[in-house]
N, C-alpha and C positions, 0 to 999 in steps of 0.2 A: 176904568170905574167899575166897581163891583156892586150889583144891584139885585134885590129880590124882583122878580117879575110877577105880576099879577095875572091870574089865570084869564082874565078878560082880554088882556093884551095878547095872549097866545091864541085865544079864540078869534080875535079880530085878524090876527095873522093867517089863520086857517081860512077864514071866510073869503078873503080876496087879497090880491096883490096890493098891499097897502103900506102906508107908513109903518104900521106896527110890524109887518113882515120884514120890511127894509131895515128896521132897527134891530130886530132879532138877529138877523143874518149878516149884518154888516161887519161883525168882528170887532168893533170898537169897544163894546161893553161886554162884561162877564156877567151873565144872568144865573141866578140860583131860584129854585123853587122847591117847596116840600114835594116829595116823591109822590104824595097822594094826588097831585096835580093831574097825572095821567088818567087816574080813575075819574076824576071830575070831568075831564074833557071828553073821555069815552062815554060818559053818562049822557052827554049832549051831542053825541056823534050824529045820530039821524037828523036832529035839528040843524046842526051845522052843515051837514051835506045837503039838506034841502035849501036852507037859506043861501048858501054859497054856490048852489047848482053844481055840486061836485059829485062825481062818481066815487065809489067806495075806494078804488085803487088811487084816485087823485087825492082824496082825503088822507089816506094812509101815507102817501109820499110826502104831502105838504107837512103833515104833522111830524113825520120822521125828520124832515129837514129843520123844521123849527127846533125839535127837541134835541137835535144834534148840537144846538147852540145854547142849551140850557144845562146847567148842572142840577140834576135831581138830588135832593139832600134827604137821606133816610132819617126817619123819626129819631133814631138813637143819637143822631148828631145835634138835634135841637131840643131834645126832651128837657134838659135842664131849664131852658128858657120858656117852656110851654106854660107853666103855671103863671109866670109874670105876664106873658103875653095874653093869656086868657083874661086875667085880671084888668089889664089895660083896655082890651077890646070888649069886654062883657057888655057895656053899655053902648057900644058903637056897632060892632058886627062881629060876634064871637067866632063866626065861621072863618074869618080872615086871621085869627090868632096864629095858626101855623106859619103864614107868610111873615108875620111880625117876628115870631120866635126864630125863624131861619136867619133873618136879618140881624137880630140881637145876638144869636149864637155865633154867627161867623163874623161879627163886626163889619157888616156891609156898609156901603156908602149911603144907601137909601133903598127906596122902593119905586119902581115904574108902575104907576097906576093912574087911571082916570076916575077911580072911585073916591068920591068926595069924602066919605066917611073916614078914610085914612088920615085926613086932616085933623081928626079929633084925637090923635096920639102924637106924642112928641118923642118917641124913641127912634124912629127912622125918618129921614128927610124924604119928603114926597116929591117925585119928579113926574110931572104930567108930560105927555107926548110932545107938546109944544117945546118944552125945555129940552127934551131928549133930542129932538131934531136940531135945535140950535147948537147943541154940543157936537152933534154929528157933523153939522155944516161948519163948525169952528167959529161960530159967532161969539160964543163964550166958552171959555175952557172949563170954569168951575162956577157953579151957581150957588 
């Protein structure tokens, strides 16, 4: 299954050995994200290190492992969908338009997120963590 991954799921994976980390590295899903994701996560590096009680080296190692399991998509590959994504997300959360644009441009199966505002759009199916874990454990193959 090919999915956009929301930045908050990656941050959750950095913070602790969690369900999010397990899902990212399990190899069952193919994750995509706009390449600006790295900039966004680095912006919160100090906060994440403090909250996760991580040393700088630990933070870098965990982030590298997670990013090894995510395909970072350059803007050029989703530029054509950006205008539509901005229009769709303008009254929801326009900052998330690049994530929607990636999914639309690549024809992905959906987005893995816990952000409720993504429910306000109908271009990508939203998969919360609970559904992702059910798929991982084989409870339901397709939701």
